N, C-alpha and C positions, 0 to 999 in steps of 0.2 A: 598264177603260169610258172612259178617257180614248181608246184608240187604236183603239176600236169604233166610236166615235161619230167618228172621221172618215171613214170611208165612209156613216153615218149622216145627218150633216149633209147630205151632197151629194144624197142621196135629197130630205131635205125642202128642200133650196131648190131641188130640179129641181123638185118637185111644187108648190112655192109658185110659181115661175116658167112654170108649165105654162098657167094660162091666159090669159095675158101673149101666149104664142105663139101657141096655139091659135088667138087672135081678131086676131092680126097676118096667119097662113097655118094657116086652117083645113087644110089638105090636107098641111100638112107635119108632121102630129102624129107624135111619138115610139110611140104607145100605137096600133096600129092592125093588124089582121091582114095586110093586104099587108104590112107590115115585118114583120110577127114570123114568120109562117108560114115563109116563104122560111128566116130564119135559125134557126128552129127545125128544118126540115128536114133542112138542111146542120149542122147541130150534132149535131142522134142519129146522122146517117149517118157523120159525123168520128169521132163518139166513140164508135159501136156497132163498125165497123170497128177502129180503134185496139185498144178493148179483147177482142175477138175472137183478132185479131192476138198481144197481147202476153199474154193470159191463155193461149190455146194453145201456144204457142211456148215462152214462161215453163214451164208446168205440167210441158212433156216434158225440156224442157234442166235444169229445177230438180229433177224425177224423178233422172234418169242420173246426177246431181252429188250430191245429197244423199243417196239412197238406194239405191246399187247400186254394184256393185266396178268402177266405169271405170275403166281408165286412164287417169291426168291429171287425175281429177277435181277436185285443188288446184289444178293450174293452172286449169283453167276456171271453178272458183268465183271467183277472185283476179281474171281476166280480166272475168267478171260484176262483181263489185265497181266497177272500176274503168271499164268501159262504163255503170256507173250513176254514177260520181264523174263522168263527162264533161260537161260543160256540154252543154242543150240546141242552144246555138247552134254550138258546136263539133261536135258530132254532125252539124249539118244540115250544115256546110260539107263533113265528108269525104263525105255520103251525096252532096251536090250534086257533087261535084268528080270521081266514078264515075259513078253515073246521070245520065243527060239530063231531070232530071225538070221542067225548063221546057217542053219539050213535051206535059207534063203537067198545065199551070195550069189553073186553073179545076176540077178535078176533085174531088169532095168521097172519091173512093174511094182515088186517090196519097193527097191532104192522111190521111185515117185510115191508111191502110198504114204512111208514113211515122211519124206518130205513134206507133203502136203498134209498129214497132220502135226508134224512141228510145225506148220506155219499155220495152222487151225486158230488157236487163239486171237492171232493176230489180224487174219482175217475176220473172226468175230467182230473185234474191237472198229475195226477201220468200217464192216457194214452196218454194224450196230449204227455210227454214223451217219452212214451215207442215208439210212430208212428212218434217222430223227429229221435229217434236214428236206429233206419233203416236203413239198408245198399243200399246206392243208389245203386252200380254196379250191386245186384244183383237186384233189382228194373227196371234198364236202362234195362238190359236182359231179362227181361219179357215184356216189355213196347213192343216188338220188335211182340212179338209173338201173345200178347192178350191185349184185351180190358183193358182199366182203373180199372171197375168194378173188371176185372178177377184178377188183379196184385194188388190191396185190398184184395181183398179176401184170393188170396191164395200166397204172400209173404209178405204185408205189416201185415195183423193182425195175422200172425202165427210168424212175429219175433217179436211181441209185445207179443207174449203169457204170459213172464215174467212179462210182467206188469199187464197183466189180473189175472195172479195167484199173487201177491202181494196185488192188489185192495179186492180180494178174500179175501184173506189171513186176512186185515185188518178190511174188514165188520166182518166178523165171529170171530173175537177177540171182536170185541167191542160188536154184539149182545150177545157172549157170556161172558164177564165179566163185562156188564154195566149193568144195572137196571131201567133206567130213565123211558126210555117209556113201558117198561113191566109194570113196577109200575104202570106208569098213566092210564096205556091199560086196568089193572088187568089181565097180559097174565101168567102165573105161568111159566117161564124160571127159568132155574139153578142159574141166577144170582140173579133175583128176590126172587125166594126161602129163599135163604141162606141169604139176607135182612129181609125177612120176619121172619124168624124164629128166626135170633138174636133178633130184635125189640121187637117178643112176648115172648122170654124164657129167655135171657140174656144169653145162655149157647152156648158156644163156639161149642161145642161136633158134636151136630146135623149140623149146618150150614156146617160150612169144612166138614166132611162126606159128604153133600149132594152135595157135589163142587166137589168133589170126579172123576166123568166121564167125565165133562169136562174140568176137568185139566190133565187127560190122553189124552182125545181127542187132545186137542191144544198142548200139547206137539208133539205127532205122528206128527201135521201137519208142526209144526215149522219145525223138524227134516226133515219129507219129503221133504218139499219147498229148507232147505237148501242145501241137498243134491242132488237136480232136478238143481237148479240154482247157486252152488257156482262155476261154472267155468265163470260165467259175471263178469264184474264188470270193471277195468280199461283194459282190453282188445278189451273192445264195437266197433266196427267199427268208431262207431260216434267222435269219441275222434281222430283219424288221417286221416279219407277219410275225402272227402268233403259231406258235409250236403246232404238228397235227396231232389230229386224235390219236387215240389208243385204240386197236382191235380188241375186240371183247371175246374171249375164247370160247364163254360160253359155259356150257354141260362140259368141257372137255377143261376146262380149266384148272382143277386143280390133279386133274390127271395127269393132265401135263407138268404141271408143277412136279407132281412128286416124279415121273419119268427122268424128268429131266436132274430134278435133285440128288436121287437115285443111279445115274449114270455119273453125275458128280460126283458123287461119296465112291462111285467105284473106280473113276480113273484117277484118285485120289489116295484113297485105300488103299487098293491091289500097290502098285508102285511102292508106297509107304514101307508096307510093311516086308514085301521084297527087299529094298535096300536096306531095313533096318535090322531085317536078318542076318543081312550077310556082312552086313556091319560090326557084327557082334555084342557083345552088351555094352551099354551106356558107357562104364568105365573106356570099354576097349574101344569105344568110336571116339572117346574123348585123346585118349592118348594119340590114333592115327590120325586125329584132326590136326594135333599139337605138332607131329611129326611132317604134317603138310603145310606147316604155319609159313614157309619161305614162299612159298607157290603163290597161296591166297594172298600176303599181304605185298607179292610182287602186282599181281592180277589189280590189285584195290588200290597201290599206290598210282601206276601205271595207267589206269581207266582214269582216275580223277584226274592227272594230269593231262593225259590228251582230252578228255570231253572239256576240260577248263580251256586246254588253248584253240579249239574246233569253238566252242561256244564264244571266247574273243574275239576270233577272226569274224565270226561269220554274220554277225550285225553290221559290220564296215561292208563286206561283200554283198551284203544285201541292199546296202544304199548305191551301192556301185552297179549294180545288176537293177534297180528299179529309177534310180533317178541321174542317169546318165544317158546319152546316147549310144555312142560309140562304144566304152569298155563294157559296156551290157552282155555287148555280143559275145565277146571275148571271153568274159564269164560264164556265157550260157555254152559256148565249145569246153574248157576246161572242165566244167560241171560234167558233161558228158563223156569225156577222155574218163575221166578220174569214175566214173559211175559204170564204165561200159569195161573197164579194165579188171580181168580178172582178179584175184587175192592173189594166186599163187606168180602173176606176171607183176605186180608192182612189191610182194616178196624178191622177188628174183631181180628187179630193177634196183631196190635198197642193197641188197647184198653187190651189186656190181658196181654201186658209186660209193657204199661206206666202206666195203673191205679193201683198206688202203692205208698206206703208214701215215703217223700223223696225228693229225687231229682228227679227221674221217674214223681213222680206223680206232679213234679211242671211245667216239661214239656207238661205234659199232659194236666193240666190245664192252659194252655196258648197256644196263635195265633203259639208258633214253632211246635206242634203237627201236625198243619197243613203243614206246609215245610216239615216235616220229615212222613209224607204219599205222597207228590208228590214226593219227594227223591225215596223214595221205587217201588213206580209204573211208575214214567219215568226214572228212568237213565237206562234202559237198553234200551230204543228209544233211549235216547241222545248217549248211546254209537254206538248201531247199524247207525247212522247219522252221527259220525260224524270216521266211519272208513275207508269210501273211503279216507278221507281228510289224515288221520296217513298213511294211502296205497298208496300213491302217494308219500310220502317220500324216499327218494332214501337209502337204507339200506349205501351205500360210506357214506351220510352226516354222518349218526351217528357216522359210523368209523374213521373220520375226525377227529369230535368233542371228541370223546376218546381220539383219538392220541393227543389234544391239550390241555389234562387233564380232561374235562369235566368229570363228574358224570351222574347220571342218573339226579338229579335236572337239570344239567347244559342241557345236552342233551334235556331233555320238554325245556325247558326253551330257548335254542337257536337255536335249531333244527326245534318241532317241533311246537310248539306252532306257532313261525312266519310263517312257512308252512299252518296250517290250522285254522288262525285268522280268514277268511272268512267264509270258512266253519263253526267256533264256533260260529261267529256271526247267521249264517244261522240258526242254530241247539237252541240257544240260543232266537232266535222268535220263532222258532216254540216251543219247549218249553212251554216258556212262554205262549201261549196261549191253550195248552194242560192242563195247571195248571189250568190256568182262568176258564175253564171249566170245571174241574173233578167234580164229582159228587157224587159216589157211593162209596167212600173210606172217601169222604171231611164228606157226611152227618151223617157218625159214629163217626168221632175223632172233629168236629167241637164244640170248647167250647161254652155254653151257650151264655154269650157275647158278643162272637166274631167270628159270623157268614160269612162266605163268601157269596157274591153273588150268587154265584152255589146253594148252600144248602137252602138259602132263596125263591129263585126262583123256588126250587125242591119242595118245602114248601106249596106256593104260588098256581104254578102250580093245584093241587089237587081240590083246589076251583074255578078254572075255570079263563078265562083271565081279571083281573079286572082292574084296574088305575093302583093301586100302581106297579103289575106285566107288566104291558105295559109301566112303566117307568123305570122299571129296566132293560127288554129288549131292549129299546133303549138307555139305557145309557152303558150297556156291548156291544151294538155295536159301539156306540163312543167310548169305551175304546179301542177297539181292532182296530179302524181304522188307529193309529199310528203305530202299529207294521207291519199292512195290509201295508201301504206304503213304509216304508223300508226296507219290506221283498219281496216287488215287484221291489221294485229296485236292488235289489240284485242279485235277481235270474234274474232281464234281462241282468245285466251287466254280470253276470256268463255265459249265453245262448251268452251272445255277442261274448267273450272270448274265446268259447269255439268251435265257428263256424267261 
C-alpha cells in the first residue's frame, strides 16, 4: 500500500494543483482533447503494430521450437531466452547500429515495428511455453480426423490463447509505460509526452494528468485479462497429463532448420560485427569498458539490491493475496495501480516525495534512490511471478506448522520459503535483468555522480552509435550472460521435472 501510494500521491497533488494552473493559463490544460487525441492515436498505433509483430512472429518461432522436430531447436530456444534477457537499450543500440532508423524519425509505424522486434524473443519464450501446455488427448483425437495444419490451427493455437493474451498485455504495457524508443524516434506517445513535459516544465501536474488515459486503459486491460483467464493455473492439463506430441516437419525439417539457424546467425553476427567495428580494437574496447566501470557497477549493485528486496517481499505478499479474505483485494488493487502507472509518473512521484531536506533528501542524493525506483516498479512483477509457487503449497502444510506452534514468520520460514526457493531464484534473476535495463524511471532519479548504465546509454543514443556506446552495449551483454546461463539451467530443470 505504501508503494502504491507513490503514484497515487502524485495524482492527488496534480489534481489539487490543476485549478491554479488553469487559472494562470487556460489554454495550457493537460486535460484536453487536442492534447490527448494525438497521443492516443500514436500510442494505439505503436501498440497495435508492436503486438502484431511480436505475437505473429513469436507464435511461429515458438511453435517451431517447442512443438516440432526442428534441428537445433534447443539452441534457438536458448538464443530466444538470451534475447529476452538483453536490456531494451542494448537491443536498441544493436538495431540502431545496423539499420538507419534515424531516417524514420517521427514514424509511429517504425516505432511499433522496433518495439515488436525488441519484444519478439520474450514472446517466443512465452508462446513456446503456451504451446507446450496443450492438452495431448485433445490433439490426439483431432489427429484422427484432420491434417496437422488443421490440428495446429483449430486445437493447438486456440489452447494457447492465454499465452497470446499475455504477450499482447506485456507489449501494450511496455509501449504505454516506457518512452525509450518513442523518445529516440520523436514519436509522441503518452509516456514520451509525460517525460518531455516534466523535463521542460519541472511540474508534476501536467505530466501526471496527461498520463490519465493510459492509466485508465491499462487498469481496464489488466482487470479484463484477469477475469477472463483466472481459472487457468495449477489445474492446467500439462501438470498432470503426458506432454503433447511433437509435430513432424517431414521433408521440410532440414530446410526449416537451416533457415532458422541462418536467420539466427545473421541476427547475431551482423550486429556483433557492427558493434565490434565501432568499438575499435580489443585494447580500445577494454579501455572504454574500464572508463564505464562506474556506470556498470552502479547498475549491477542497484539491480541486485532491488531484486533482493522485491523477492524478499513478494512471497509474503503472495501469501496475503492467496490466503486471506479481505486483504487479497487490497493487494490486487495495489498491483494494478503499480503496473498501470507509467514509469515516468513513478519517477516524478519519487522526485516530488524525496527531493526534500533531511533524511529523504539524503536518500534522493544517493544511489539508493535508484533501488527505491526499482522496488516501486517491479514489486508487482515479482509478486505475479511468485504467486504460482505460493499457490502450490498445500494449506494443510500451513495448518500443521501452526499446530506445532509456528507464527506467521515461522510459517513463512519453514513452509513457504523452502517450497518456493527455486521459483524465487528464477524470479530474482528475472527481476535483476529487468532492473538492469530499466530506463524510463531511472533517468529521472539517477544522481549526477551515479548514473546507471541504462541512463548513460539512453543519453548517448541521441547522438548515434559511437565507440563508447558500442562498448557499453557489448559490456551490458557480457554482464547479462551469467544470469542468462543460470536462468536457462533452472528453466531446463523445471521443464524436465514437470514432464
